[in-house]
Structure formats: structure tokens, C-alpha cells
C-alpha positions in Angstrom: 1.0 -9.3 15.0 -1.4 -6.4 15.2 -1.5 -4.3 12.1 -3.2 -0.9 12.3 -3.8 1.3 9.2 -3.1 4.8 10.5 -3.7 6.7 7.3 -4.8 6.0 3.7 -4.5 9.0 1.3 -5.9 9.0 -2.2 -3.5 9.5 -5.0 -4.1 11.2 -8.4 -2.4 8.6 -10.6 -3.8 6.3 -13.3 -2.9 3.1 -11.4 -1.7 4.1 -7.9 -4.9 4.8 -6.0 -3.7 5.4 -2.4 -0.7 5.5 -0.2 -0.9 3.8 3.2 0.8 4.3 6.5 0.6 1.4 8.9 1.6 0.7 12.5 3.0 -2.7 13.4 2.1 -2.4 17.0 5.1 -2.5 19.2 7.6 -2.5 16.3 7.4 0.2 13.7 5.3 2.7 11.7 5.7 2.3 7.9 4.8 4.9 5.3 4.7 4.5 1.5 2.8 1.3 0.9 1.0 1.8 -2.4 -2.5 0.6 -3.3 -2.4 -0.2 -7.0 -5.4 -1.0 -9.2 -4.4 -4.0 -11.3 -6.2 -6.0 -14.0 -7.5 -8.4 -11.3 -8.3 -5.7 -8.7 -6.4 -3.7 -6.1 -3.2 -5.0 -4.5 -0.4 -3.5 -2.4 3.2 -2.7 -3.2 5.8 -2.2 -0.4 7.7 1.1 -0.1 10.3 1.3 -2.9 12.9 3.6 -4.4 14.2 4.1 -7.9 17.7 3.8 -9.2 19.4 3.9 -12.6 21.0 0.9 -14.1 22.5 1.2 -17.6 20.5 4.4 -18.2 17.2 2.7 -17.3 15.1 3.5 -14.2 14.5 0.5 -12.0 12.8 0.0 -8.7 13.7 -1.9 -5.6 11.7 -2.5 -2.4 13.0 -0.7 0.7 11.5 -3.3 3.0 10.8 -7.0 2.5 8.2 -8.7 4.7 7.7 -12.3 5.8 5.0 -13.8 3.6 2.3 -14.2 6.3 2.9 -10.7 7.7 2.7 -9.2 4.2 -0.7 -11.0 3.7 -1.9 -9.5 7.0 -0.7 -6.0 6.0 -2.3 -6.2 2.5 -5.6 -7.5 3.9 -5.8 -4.7 6.5 -5.0 -2.0 3.9 -7.3 -3.4 1.2 -10.1 -3.7 3.7 -9.8 -0.1 4.6 -9.4 0.9 1.0 -12.6 -0.8 0.0 -14.5 0.8 3.0 -13.3 4.3 1.9 -14.1 3.6 -1.8 -17.6 2.4 -0.9 -18.2 5.4 1.4 -17.1 7.7 -1.5 -19.5 6.0 -3.9 -22.4 6.4 -1.5 -21.6 10.1 -1.0 -21.2 10.8 -4.8 
């Protein structure tokens, strides 16, 4: 399946570095995939929403992807993220 990264916007948050919009060509456009900076480098988190359970805020994914498709989505987003990050370092 062809995955196109339509948009990747930076985010002013300690761990969330960007929000991606992708196009699964011929199927759907998906907004809200987060690029998170983890201890072992950046990774992606699917769109999610919060809810309260016993007074505690919890999160659940809005979409669940088949494993191989999710790998393809993450690779596309992280490749674009690294390109933009490297371009920003060159300019600064």
C-alpha cells in the first residue's frame, strides 16, 4: 500500500515533537499520528483520545493498524521527520 506523508507539523511539547497527516492512497487520509521522542529515539503513536476511568485519565487508540501497514506508516513518517529535523539543524 502506498503511504504518503501529507503534512508534518512541529509541536511545542517536551516529548511530542510533531503531528502527522498521512494519505493511504485510495483508502483514507488520517490526521493525528504523533511523533514522540523516546529514550531510544523517535517513534509514532496512532491517533488516540482520552477518557476517564475511576477518576483517572486514560488513553485509547482511535485506529488500530495491521502490523506491516503500521511499520510502513511509521517508516514513512520518521523518514520525513528526520529529513525536516536535519534541514532545521543545517539552517540553524
